[in-house]
N, C-alpha and C positions, 0 to 999 in steps of 0.2 A: 430465445437471443436475447441478450442483455441489451436495453436502450443505451445508446452511445451518450457520454456526457463529456464533449470536447474542452470545456475549462477544466473540469476534474483531472482529465489525461494530461495537459499542459502543467496544470500545477504536480503531477504526479513524476511526469519527466524531469522537471525543472529539480523536484527536492531529492530526487535520486540521484541526478547528474551532481546536485551541489552537497551529495552525502548527508542530508537531513533525512532522507527515509534510505533505508537500507534496500539493496537488491538481492531478496533472498527467496528460497523456497522453504516457507516455515513448515515446521513437521507436524504442528497442531495449534489449533485455535479456541478460544473459550469464546461461547457467546451467553448473552443474558440481557436483560433491559439494563438500558444506560443510566448511568449517576449523575449526569451534568458534567464529565468531564469532557475535554475538547477531544474533538475526531484529529488526529495525527495527521491528515491529510487537509482536509477543509477548515478546520481550526473552528470549527461552528460545535456548540455543545451536543453531546450526544442525550438527548432528553428521556423521562422515563418513559415515555410510549414507544421509545424506539429501541430495535434491537441494536446491542453492540458487541462488536467481534473484537478480541483482543488477542494479539499476539505476544504471550507471556516470553518467550525465549528472546525478543529482541528490545531492550532498552534503548530510549531515545538518550540525547544527550545529558538529560536529568536522572537517567537511572529508571524511568518509568517506563512499562510495559506500552508498546504500541496499540493504539484504539482507535476503531473505525465506525463509522455508519456501515451499512451495509454496502450500498453502492460504493462508497469510498474505497473499502477493503476490494471489492471487485476489480475496480479502476487500478489501485495499488498492484494488485497481484498480475492484472493481464499486461501491464507496464513493465513488470519485472520479467514477464516471459517474453514480453516483445523484445527487452534489452539482450534477453539471454539469446534468443534466434538471430539477433545482429551480429550479437558477437560470433556465435558459432559459424556464421555466413560469412565473416571479416577473417575469419582464421581458416576456414577452408580456401576463400581467394588468395591469402597469402601464401598457402601450401600448394596451390597450383602452379 
């Protein structure tokens, strides 16, 4: 089980709600060592000693692929899934 990161979870929810991060199910990601680029979730550099996950199919407002630390990527994906589940539940309640 992944440790919880409440502050990252809050940031992910806020950015998804504000449209700064997409709520998607990505088809694939690329992984490699960081090159100093900023993480799309926490805004901290991804150092060369850290693994970077890149979501190439989605670009941010500047046209760059989304890049994450491992933990930040996991939190973003969980928040996307959580929002999808909430929307499904809301649709079911409306249809009942």
